[in-house]
PDB file as gemmi writes it, atoms N, CA and C in Angstrom:
CRYST1    1.000    1.000    1.000  90.00  90.00  90.00 P 1                      
ATOM      1  N   MET A   1      -8.452  -3.862  21.437  1.00  0.00           N  
ATOM      2  CA  MET A   1      -7.268  -4.638  21.382  1.00  0.00           C  
ATOM      3  C   MET A   1      -7.219  -5.018  19.803  1.00  0.00           C  
ATOM      4  N   VAL A   2      -5.961  -4.950  19.354  1.00  0.00           N  
ATOM      5  CA  VAL A   2      -5.648  -5.107  17.865  1.00  0.00           C  
ATOM      6  C   VAL A   2      -5.567  -6.513  17.643  1.00  0.00           C  
ATOM      7  N   THR A   3      -6.117  -6.992  16.610  1.00  0.00           N  
ATOM      8  CA  THR A   3      -6.206  -8.432  16.140  1.00  0.00           C  
ATOM      9  C   THR A   3      -4.924  -8.615  15.165  1.00  0.00           C  
ATOM     10  N   ARG A   4      -4.324  -9.753  15.437  1.00  0.00           N  
ATOM     11  CA  ARG A   4      -3.182  -9.984  14.547  1.00  0.00           C  
ATOM     12  C   ARG A   4      -3.769 -10.816  13.358  1.00  0.00           C  
ATOM     13  N   VAL A   5      -3.466 -10.560  12.075  1.00  0.00           N  
ATOM     14  CA  VAL A   5      -4.172 -11.251  10.948  1.00  0.00           C  
ATOM     15  C   VAL A   5      -3.067 -11.396   9.891  1.00  0.00           C  
ATOM     16  N   GLU A   6      -3.018 -12.707   9.296  1.00  0.00           N  
ATOM     17  CA  GLU A   6      -1.957 -13.164   8.348  1.00  0.00           C  
ATOM     18  C   GLU A   6      -2.614 -12.892   6.923  1.00  0.00           C  
ATOM     19  N   ILE A   7      -1.794 -12.162   6.326  1.00  0.00           N  
ATOM     20  CA  ILE A   7      -2.072 -12.000   4.802  1.00  0.00           C  
ATOM     21  C   ILE A   7      -1.381 -13.079   3.995  1.00  0.00           C  
ATOM     22  N   SER A   8      -2.210 -13.907   3.317  1.00  0.00           N  
ATOM     23  CA  SER A   8      -1.486 -15.045   2.557  1.00  0.00           C  
ATOM     24  C   SER A   8      -1.833 -14.905   1.040  1.00  0.00           C  
ATOM     25  N   CYS A   9      -2.525 -13.902   0.552  1.00  0.00           N  
ATOM     26  CA  CYS A   9      -2.699 -13.839  -0.882  1.00  0.00           C  
ATOM     27  C   CYS A   9      -2.982 -12.218  -1.140  1.00  0.00           C  
ATOM     28  N   ILE A  10      -2.786 -12.073  -2.360  1.00  0.00           N  
ATOM     29  CA  ILE A  10      -3.247 -10.623  -2.928  1.00  0.00           C  
ATOM     30  C   ILE A  10      -3.749 -10.535  -4.222  1.00  0.00           C  
ATOM     31  N   ASN A  11      -4.444  -9.403  -4.632  1.00  0.00           N  
ATOM     32  CA  ASN A  11      -4.740  -9.335  -6.091  1.00  0.00           C  
ATOM     33  C   ASN A  11      -4.103  -8.061  -6.514  1.00  0.00           C  
ATOM     34  N   LYS A  12      -3.406  -8.254  -7.794  1.00  0.00           N  
ATOM     35  CA  LYS A  12      -2.675  -7.121  -8.239  1.00  0.00           C  
ATOM     36  C   LYS A  12      -3.256  -6.497  -9.407  1.00  0.00           C  
ATOM     37  N   SER A  13      -2.944  -5.340  -9.801  1.00  0.00           N  
ATOM     38  CA  SER A  13      -3.260  -4.557 -10.998  1.00  0.00           C  
ATOM     39  C   SER A  13      -2.301  -4.855 -12.093  1.00  0.00           C  
ATOM     40  N   ASP A  14      -2.506  -4.423 -13.261  1.00  0.00           N  
ATOM     41  CA  ASP A  14      -1.529  -4.484 -14.182  1.00  0.00           C  
ATOM     42  C   ASP A  14      -0.446  -3.303 -14.331  1.00  0.00           C  
ATOM     43  N   ARG A  15      -0.532  -2.485 -13.181  1.00  0.00           N  
ATOM     44  CA  ARG A  15       0.418  -1.352 -13.231  1.00  0.00           C  
ATOM     45  C   ARG A  15       1.716  -1.852 -13.142  1.00  0.00           C  
ATOM     46  N   PHE A  16       2.770  -0.877 -13.632  1.00  0.00           N  
ATOM     47  CA  PHE A  16       4.138  -1.123 -13.411  1.00  0.00           C  
ATOM     48  C   PHE A  16       4.631  -0.473 -12.196  1.00  0.00           C  
ATOM     49  N   ASN A  17       4.043   0.664 -11.722  1.00  0.00           N  
ATOM     50  CA  ASN A  17       4.358   1.091 -10.373  1.00  0.00           C  
ATOM     51  C   ASN A  17       4.030   0.200  -9.147  1.00  0.00           C  
ATOM     52  N   PRO A  18       5.134  -0.242  -8.404  1.00  0.00           N  
ATOM     53  CA  PRO A  18       5.030  -1.243  -7.416  1.00  0.00           C  
ATOM     54  C   PRO A  18       4.143  -0.694  -6.202  1.00  0.00           C  
ATOM     55  N   HIS A  19       4.006   0.654  -6.015  1.00  0.00           N  
ATOM     56  CA  HIS A  19       3.208   1.095  -5.057  1.00  0.00           C  
ATOM     57  C   HIS A  19       1.641   1.117  -5.241  1.00  0.00           C  
ATOM     58  N   GLU A  20       1.293   0.697  -6.549  1.00  0.00           N  
ATOM     59  CA  GLU A  20      -0.031   0.801  -7.054  1.00  0.00           C  
ATOM     60  C   GLU A  20      -0.564  -0.533  -7.493  1.00  0.00           C  
ATOM     61  N   ARG A  21       0.243  -1.432  -7.299  1.00  0.00           N  
ATOM     62  CA  ARG A  21      -0.025  -2.922  -7.812  1.00  0.00           C  
ATOM     63  C   ARG A  21      -0.836  -3.599  -6.994  1.00  0.00           C  
ATOM     64  N   ILE A  22      -0.940  -3.295  -5.739  1.00  0.00           N  
ATOM     65  CA  ILE A  22      -1.806  -4.312  -4.892  1.00  0.00           C  
ATOM     66  C   ILE A  22      -3.246  -3.656  -4.782  1.00  0.00           C  
ATOM     67  N   LEU A  23      -4.203  -4.452  -5.270  1.00  0.00           N  
ATOM     68  CA  LEU A  23      -5.458  -3.934  -5.182  1.00  0.00           C  
ATOM     69  C   LEU A  23      -6.298  -4.488  -3.829  1.00  0.00           C  
ATOM     70  N   ASN A  24      -6.018  -5.790  -3.586  1.00  0.00           N  
ATOM     71  CA  ASN A  24      -6.589  -6.402  -2.486  1.00  0.00           C  
ATOM     72  C   ASN A  24      -5.696  -7.275  -1.732  1.00  0.00           C  
ATOM     73  N   VAL A  25      -5.891  -7.670  -0.542  1.00  0.00           N  
ATOM     74  CA  VAL A  25      -5.096  -8.537   0.500  1.00  0.00           C  
ATOM     75  C   VAL A  25      -6.059  -9.466   1.040  1.00  0.00           C  
ATOM     76  N   GLY A  26      -5.663 -10.581   1.179  1.00  0.00           N  
ATOM     77  CA  GLY A  26      -6.572 -11.541   1.813  1.00  0.00           C  
ATOM     78  C   GLY A  26      -5.895 -12.819   2.601  1.00  0.00           C  
ATOM     79  N   GLY A  27      -6.681 -13.556   3.035  1.00  0.00           N  
ATOM     80  CA  GLY A  27      -6.043 -14.639   3.774  1.00  0.00           C  
ATOM     81  C   GLY A  27      -7.385 -15.728   4.103  1.00  0.00           C  
ATOM     82  N   VAL A  28      -7.118 -16.447   5.238  1.00  0.00           N  
ATOM     83  CA  VAL A  28      -7.972 -17.363   5.885  1.00  0.00           C  
ATOM     84  C   VAL A  28      -8.160 -17.121   7.258  1.00  0.00           C  
ATOM     85  N   THR A  29      -9.316 -17.025   7.761  1.00  0.00           N  
ATOM     86  CA  THR A  29      -9.506 -16.934   9.315  1.00  0.00           C  
ATOM     87  C   THR A  29      -9.030 -18.295  10.032  1.00  0.00           C  
ATOM     88  N   ALA A  30      -9.177 -18.196  11.307  1.00  0.00           N  
ATOM     89  CA  ALA A  30      -8.596 -19.394  11.933  1.00  0.00           C  
ATOM     90  C   ALA A  30      -9.758 -20.334  11.949  1.00  0.00           C  
ATOM     91  N   GLY A  31     -10.830 -20.190  11.585  1.00  0.00           N  
ATOM     92  CA  GLY A  31     -12.082 -21.130  11.463  1.00  0.00           C  
ATOM     93  C   GLY A  31     -12.187 -21.530   9.910  1.00  0.00           C  
ATOM     94  N   GLY A  32     -11.180 -21.090   8.969  1.00  0.00           N  
ATOM     95  CA  GLY A  32     -11.147 -21.620   7.764  1.00  0.00           C  
ATOM     96  C   GLY A  32     -11.884 -20.771   6.779  1.00  0.00           C  
ATOM     97  N   THR A  33     -12.446 -19.697   7.039  1.00  0.00           N  
ATOM     98  CA  THR A  33     -13.241 -18.834   6.138  1.00  0.00           C  
ATOM     99  C   THR A  33     -12.175 -17.841   5.352  1.00  0.00           C  
ATOM    100  N   PRO A  34     -12.247 -17.830   3.922  1.00  0.00           N  
ATOM    101  CA  PRO A  34     -11.558 -16.929   3.330  1.00  0.00           C  
ATOM    102  C   PRO A  34     -11.969 -15.552   3.497  1.00  0.00           C  
ATOM    103  N   TRP A  35     -11.118 -14.461   3.513  1.00  0.00           N  
ATOM    104  CA  TRP A  35     -11.441 -13.118   3.652  1.00  0.00           C  
ATOM    105  C   TRP A  35     -10.605 -12.333   2.563  1.00  0.00           C  
ATOM    106  N   LYS A  36     -11.117 -11.170   2.235  1.00  0.00           N  
ATOM    107  CA  LYS A  36     -10.316 -10.248   1.405  1.00  0.00           C  
ATOM    108  C   LYS A  36     -10.773  -8.774   1.621  1.00  0.00           C  
ATOM    109  N   LEU A  37      -9.828  -7.921   1.645  1.00  0.00           N  
ATOM    110  CA  LEU A  37      -9.956  -6.514   1.902  1.00  0.00           C  
ATOM    111  C   LEU A  37      -9.289  -5.723   0.672  1.00  0.00           C  
ATOM    112  N   SER A  38      -9.837  -4.500   0.311  1.00  0.00           N  
ATOM    113  CA  SER A  38      -9.160  -3.613  -0.432  1.00  0.00           C  
ATOM    114  C   SER A  38      -7.967  -3.125   0.129  1.00  0.00           C  
ATOM    115  N   GLN A  39      -6.960  -2.733  -0.593  1.00  0.00           N  
ATOM    116  CA  GLN A  39      -5.673  -2.146   0.125  1.00  0.00           C  
ATOM    117  C   GLN A  39      -6.251  -0.951   0.925  1.00  0.00           C  
ATOM    118  N   THR A  40      -7.160  -0.094   0.397  1.00  0.00           N  
ATOM    119  CA  THR A  40      -7.586   0.980   1.143  1.00  0.00           C  
ATOM    120  C   THR A  40      -8.353   0.649   2.418  1.00  0.00           C  
ATOM    121  N   ASP A  41      -9.202  -0.251   2.436  1.00  0.00           N  
ATOM    122  CA  ASP A  41      -9.786  -0.821   3.619  1.00  0.00           C  
ATOM    123  C   ASP A  41      -8.608  -1.459   4.713  1.00  0.00           C  
ATOM    124  N   ALA A  42      -7.671  -2.077   4.162  1.00  0.00           N  
ATOM    125  CA  ALA A  42      -6.541  -2.487   5.031  1.00  0.00           C  
ATOM    126  C   ALA A  42      -5.925  -1.501   5.744  1.00  0.00           C  
ATOM    127  N   ILE A  43      -5.565  -0.434   4.926  1.00  0.00           N  
ATOM    128  CA  ILE A  43      -4.908   0.606   5.401  1.00  0.00           C  
ATOM    129  C   ILE A  43      -5.723   1.478   6.438  1.00  0.00           C  
ATOM    130  N   HIS A  44      -7.050   1.533   6.280  1.00  0.00           N  
ATOM    131  CA  HIS A  44      -7.962   2.060   7.284  1.00  0.00           C  
ATOM    132  C   HIS A  44      -7.911   1.293   8.520  1.00  0.00           C  
ATOM    133  N   TYR A  45      -8.004  -0.059   8.593  1.00  0.00           N  
ATOM    134  CA  TYR A  45      -7.952  -0.876   9.760  1.00  0.00           C  
ATOM    135  C   TYR A  45      -6.675  -0.713  10.470  1.00  0.00           C  
ATOM    136  N   ILE A  46      -5.506  -0.592   9.864  1.00  0.00           N  
ATOM    137  CA  ILE A  46      -4.237  -0.310  10.355  1.00  0.00           C  
ATOM    138  C   ILE A  46      -4.203   0.954  11.187  1.00  0.00           C  
ATOM    139  N   VAL A  47      -4.683   1.988  10.359  1.00  0.00           N  
ATOM    140  CA  VAL A  47      -4.794   3.291  11.211  1.00  0.00           C  
ATOM    141  C   VAL A  47      -5.574   3.376  12.364  1.00  0.00           C  
ATOM    142  N   LYS A  48      -6.899   2.622  12.290  1.00  0.00           N  
ATOM    143  CA  LYS A  48      -7.685   2.483  13.427  1.00  0.00           C  
ATOM    144  C   LYS A  48      -7.387   1.683  14.543  1.00  0.00           C  
ATOM    145  N   ASP A  49      -6.170   0.907  14.339  1.00  0.00           N  
ATOM    146  CA  ASP A  49      -5.716  -0.140  15.336  1.00  0.00           C  
ATOM    147  C   ASP A  49      -6.552  -1.261  15.493  1.00  0.00           C  
ATOM    148  N   THR A  50      -7.313  -1.611  14.525  1.00  0.00           N  
ATOM    149  CA  THR A  50      -8.252  -2.778  14.521  1.00  0.00           C  
ATOM    150  C   THR A  50      -7.474  -4.050  14.129  1.00  0.00           C  
ATOM    151  N   TYR A  51      -6.584  -3.914  13.170  1.00  0.00           N  
ATOM    152  CA  TYR A  51      -5.782  -5.119  12.674  1.00  0.00           C  
ATOM    153  C   TYR A  51      -4.372  -4.794  12.630  1.00  0.00           C  
ATOM    154  N   LEU A  52      -3.539  -5.727  12.894  1.00  0.00           N  
ATOM    155  CA  LEU A  52      -2.115  -5.723  12.719  1.00  0.00           C  
ATOM    156  C   LEU A  52      -2.009  -6.772  11.710  1.00  0.00           C  
ATOM    157  N   PHE A  53      -1.523  -6.528  10.408  1.00  0.00           N  
ATOM    158  CA  PHE A  53      -1.340  -7.512   9.300  1.00  0.00           C  
ATOM    159  C   PHE A  53      -0.023  -7.975   9.436  1.00  0.00           C  
ATOM    160  N   TYR A  54       0.201  -9.170   8.929  1.00  0.00           N  
ATOM    161  CA  TYR A  54       1.642  -9.662   8.745  1.00  0.00           C  
ATOM    162  C   TYR A  54       1.589 -10.764   7.651  1.00  0.00           C  
ATOM    163  N   VAL A  55       2.851 -10.992   7.097  1.00  0.00           N  
ATOM    164  CA  VAL A  55       2.840 -12.065   6.160  1.00  0.00           C  
ATOM    165  C   VAL A  55       3.924 -13.128   6.922  1.00  0.00           C  
ATOM    166  N   ASN A  56       3.759 -14.475   6.444  1.00  0.00           N  
ATOM    167  CA  ASN A  56       4.874 -15.406   7.005  1.00  0.00           C  
ATOM    168  C   ASN A  56       5.885 -15.598   5.919  1.00  0.00           C  
ATOM    169  N   GLN A  57       7.006 -15.310   6.275  1.00  0.00           N  
ATOM    170  CA  GLN A  57       8.128 -15.271   5.431  1.00  0.00           C  
ATOM    171  C   GLN A  57       9.041 -16.453   6.089  1.00  0.00           C  
ATOM    172  N   GLY A  58       9.030 -17.636   5.543  1.00  0.00           N  
ATOM    173  CA  GLY A  58       9.856 -18.622   5.931  1.00  0.00           C  
ATOM    174  C   GLY A  58       9.843 -19.029   7.521  1.00  0.00           C  
ATOM    175  N   GLY A  59       8.653 -18.923   7.955  1.00  0.00           N  
ATOM    176  CA  GLY A  59       8.291 -19.054   9.408  1.00  0.00           C  
ATOM    177  C   GLY A  59       8.459 -17.900  10.181  1.00  0.00           C  
ATOM    178  N   ASN A  60       8.915 -16.819   9.658  1.00  0.00           N  
ATOM    179  CA  ASN A  60       8.999 -15.499  10.496  1.00  0.00           C  
ATOM    180  C   ASN A  60       7.594 -14.679  10.134  1.00  0.00           C  
ATOM    181  N   LYS A  61       7.108 -14.157  11.137  1.00  0.00           N  
ATOM    182  CA  LYS A  61       6.027 -13.200  10.895  1.00  0.00           C  
ATOM    183  C   LYS A  61       6.468 -11.640  10.899  1.00  0.00           C  
ATOM    184  N   VAL A  62       6.343 -11.371   9.483  1.00  0.00           N  
ATOM    185  CA  VAL A  62       6.754  -9.954   9.193  1.00  0.00           C  
ATOM    186  C   VAL A  62       5.625  -8.964   9.137  1.00  0.00           C  
ATOM    187  N   ASN A  63       5.646  -8.081   9.950  1.00  0.00           N  
ATOM    188  CA  ASN A  63       4.648  -7.079  10.026  1.00  0.00           C  
ATOM    189  C   ASN A  63       4.442  -6.251   8.607  1.00  0.00           C  
ATOM    190  N   VAL A  64       3.137  -5.938   8.504  1.00  0.00           N  
ATOM    191  CA  VAL A  64       2.674  -5.022   7.168  1.00  0.00           C  
ATOM    192  C   VAL A  64       2.526  -3.766   7.748  1.00  0.00           C  
ATOM    193  N   VAL A  65       2.983  -2.861   7.081  1.00  0.00           N  
ATOM    194  CA  VAL A  65       3.002  -1.370   7.561  1.00  0.00           C  
ATOM    195  C   VAL A  65       2.478  -0.455   6.275  1.00  0.00           C  
ATOM    196  N   ILE A  66       2.110   0.849   6.568  1.00  0.00           N  
ATOM    197  CA  ILE A  66       1.640   1.645   5.629  1.00  0.00           C  
ATOM    198  C   ILE A  66       2.940   2.520   5.344  1.00  0.00           C  
ATOM    199  N   ALA A  67       3.145   2.696   4.064  1.00  0.00           N  
ATOM    200  CA  ALA A  67       4.192   3.482   3.413  1.00  0.00           C  
ATOM    201  C   ALA A  67       3.596   4.532   2.586  1.00  0.00           C  
ATOM    202  N   THR A  68       4.364   5.592   2.231  1.00  0.00           N  
ATOM    203  CA  THR A  68       3.857   6.720   1.333  1.00  0.00           C  
ATOM    204  C   THR A  68       4.903   6.801   0.244  1.00  0.00           C  
ATOM    205  N   SER A  69       4.379   6.745  -0.946  1.00  0.00           N  
ATOM    206  CA  SER A  69       5.156   6.964  -2.178  1.00  0.00           C  
ATOM    207  C   SER A  69       5.760   8.306  -2.197  1.00  0.00           C  
ATOM    208  N   GLN A  70       6.708   8.612  -3.154  1.00  0.00           N  
ATOM    209  CA  GLN A  70       7.159   9.874  -3.422  1.00  0.00           C  
ATOM    210  C   GLN A  70       6.125  10.845  -3.886  1.00  0.00           C  
ATOM    211  N   TYR A  71       5.132  10.211  -4.358  1.00  0.00           N  
ATOM    212  CA  TYR A  71       3.854  11.120  -4.845  1.00  0.00           C  
ATOM    213  C   TYR A  71       3.010  11.401  -3.839  1.00  0.00           C  
ATOM    214  N   GLY A  72       2.981  10.846  -2.751  1.00  0.00           N  
ATOM    215  CA  GLY A  72       2.014  10.964  -1.582  1.00  0.00           C  
ATOM    216  C   GLY A  72       0.850   9.863  -1.555  1.00  0.00           C  
ATOM    217  N   TYR A  73       1.171   8.734  -2.215  1.00  0.00           N  
ATOM    218  CA  TYR A  73       0.177   7.656  -2.219  1.00  0.00           C  
ATOM    219  C   TYR A  73       0.426   6.722  -1.171  1.00  0.00           C  
ATOM    220  N   LYS A  74      -0.559   6.234  -0.192  1.00  0.00           N  
ATOM    221  CA  LYS A  74      -0.311   5.403   0.807  1.00  0.00           C  
ATOM    222  C   LYS A  74      -0.528   3.954   0.152  1.00  0.00           C  
ATOM    223  N   TYR A  75       0.532   2.867   0.720  1.00  0.00           N  
ATOM    224  CA  TYR A  75       0.413   1.701   0.219  1.00  0.00           C  
ATOM    225  C   TYR A  75       0.843   0.688   1.190  1.00  0.00           C  
ATOM    226  N   LEU A  76       0.739  -0.538   1.149  1.00  0.00           N  
ATOM    227  CA  LEU A  76       1.107  -1.474   2.029  1.00  0.00           C  
ATOM    228  C   LEU A  76       2.462  -1.960   1.664  1.00  0.00           C  
ATOM    229  N   LYS A  77       3.290  -2.358   2.591  1.00  0.00           N  
ATOM    230  CA  LYS A  77       4.479  -3.110   2.436  1.00  0.00           C  
ATOM    231  C   LYS A  77       4.815  -3.801   3.754  1.00  0.00           C  
ATOM    232  N   THR A  78       5.900  -4.580   3.754  1.00  0.00           N  
ATOM    233  CA  THR A  78       6.357  -5.230   4.931  1.00  0.00           C  
ATOM    234  C   THR A  78       7.509  -4.599   5.662  1.00  0.00           C  
ATOM    235  N   THR A  79       7.752  -4.685   6.807  1.00  0.00           N  
ATOM    236  CA  THR A  79       8.833  -4.006   7.499  1.00  0.00           C  
ATOM    237  C   THR A  79      10.114  -4.655   6.779  1.00  0.00           C  
ATOM    238  N   ALA A  80      10.360  -5.543   6.241  1.00  0.00           N  
ATOM    239  CA  ALA A  80      11.511  -6.204   5.831  1.00  0.00           C  
ATOM    240  C   ALA A  80      11.806  -5.613   4.330  1.00  0.00           C  
ATOM    241  N   ASP A  81      10.873  -5.104   3.709  1.00  0.00           N  
ATOM    242  CA  ASP A  81      10.958  -4.547   2.349  1.00  0.00           C  
ATOM    243  C   ASP A  81      11.733  -3.204   2.446  1.00  0.00           C  
ATOM    244  N   GLY A  82      12.324  -2.838   1.254  1.00  0.00           N  
ATOM    245  CA  GLY A  82      12.933  -1.592   1.105  1.00  0.00           C  
ATOM    246  C   GLY A  82      11.793  -0.720   0.394  1.00  0.00           C  
ATOM    247  N   GLU A  83      12.081  -0.083  -0.632  1.00  0.00           N  
ATOM    248  CA  GLU A  83      11.273   0.977  -1.287  1.00  0.00           C  
ATOM    249  C   GLU A  83      10.058   0.016  -2.031  1.00  0.00           C  
ATOM    250  N   GLN A  84      10.365  -1.057  -2.625  1.00  0.00           N  
ATOM    251  CA  GLN A  84       9.320  -2.026  -3.177  1.00  0.00           C  
ATOM    252  C   GLN A  84       8.689  -2.971  -2.295  1.00  0.00           C  
ATOM    253  N   PRO A  85       7.420  -3.206  -2.390  1.00  0.00           N  
ATOM    254  CA  PRO A  85       6.842  -4.069  -1.459  1.00  0.00           C  
ATOM    255  C   PRO A  85       6.957  -5.566  -2.114  1.00  0.00           C  
ATOM    256  N   ASP A  86       7.997  -6.169  -2.098  1.00  0.00           N  
ATOM    257  CA  ASP A  86       8.258  -7.514  -2.812  1.00  0.00           C  
ATOM    258  C   ASP A  86       7.645  -8.622  -1.968  1.00  0.00           C  
ATOM    259  N   ASN A  87       7.671  -8.645  -0.571  1.00  0.00           N  
ATOM    260  CA  ASN A  87       7.109  -9.606   0.257  1.00  0.00           C  
ATOM    261  C   ASN A  87       5.621  -9.807  -0.181  1.00  0.00           C  
ATOM    262  N   LEU A  88       4.908  -8.736  -0.273  1.00  0.00           N  
ATOM    263  CA  LEU A  88       3.552  -8.869  -0.544  1.00  0.00           C  
ATOM    264  C   LEU A  88       3.314  -9.178  -2.157  1.00  0.00           C  
ATOM    265  N   LEU A  89       3.889  -8.722  -2.894  1.00  0.00           N  
ATOM    266  CA  LEU A  89       3.920  -8.804  -4.265  1.00  0.00           C  
ATOM    267  C   LEU A  89       4.162 -10.362  -4.633  1.00  0.00           C  
ATOM    268  N   SER A  90       5.009 -10.995  -3.806  1.00  0.00           N  
ATOM    269  CA  SER A  90       5.346 -12.248  -4.224  1.00  0.00           C  
ATOM    270  C   SER A  90       4.265 -13.408  -3.698  1.00  0.00           C  
ATOM    271  N   LEU A  91       3.212 -12.942  -3.034  1.00  0.00           N  
ATOM    272  CA  LEU A  91       2.282 -13.798  -2.489  1.00  0.00           C  
ATOM    273  C   LEU A  91       1.367 -14.169  -3.771  1.00  0.00           C  
ATOM    274  N   PRO A  92       0.674 -15.379  -3.596  1.00  0.00           N  
ATOM    275  CA  PRO A  92      -0.150 -15.888  -4.674  1.00  0.00           C  
ATOM    276  C   PRO A  92      -1.339 -14.963  -4.635  1.00  0.00           C  
ATOM    277  N   GLU A  93      -2.119 -15.073  -5.860  1.00  0.00           N  
ATOM    278  CA  GLU A  93      -3.315 -14.329  -6.279  1.00  0.00           C  
ATOM    279  C   GLU A  93      -4.405 -14.991  -5.317  1.00  0.00           C  
ATOM    280  N   CYS A  94      -5.178 -14.035  -4.564  1.00  0.00           N  
ATOM    281  CA  CYS A  94      -6.402 -14.452  -4.009  1.00  0.00           C  
ATOM    282  C   CYS A  94      -7.480 -14.809  -4.941  1.00  0.00           C  
ATOM    283  N   PRO A  95      -8.357 -15.774  -4.589  1.00  0.00           N  
ATOM    284  CA  PRO A  95      -9.534 -16.101  -5.359  1.00  0.00           C  
ATOM    285  C   PRO A  95     -10.514 -15.076  -5.637  1.00  0.00           C  
TER     286      PRO A  95                                                      
END                                                                             
């Protein structure tokens, strides 16, 4: 069974390409424990149907999906985003 997990923070690189800006995603478990995964690991867990990630946007749960850049690189974005992953990029930095 897939576990639904909220992403509430990210770590970004200094790159200008929006598809390569997210290094890590993270959040807090129901028990209050902080967690953090690399973007690569998060993509792996989505592909394996282990986790279904989402972000909370104004009280709405917006799913995080895998997208592929024009250069063939996989990255995370929300279903509400267009080409650039703005919902994720607007989250605060993870500790």
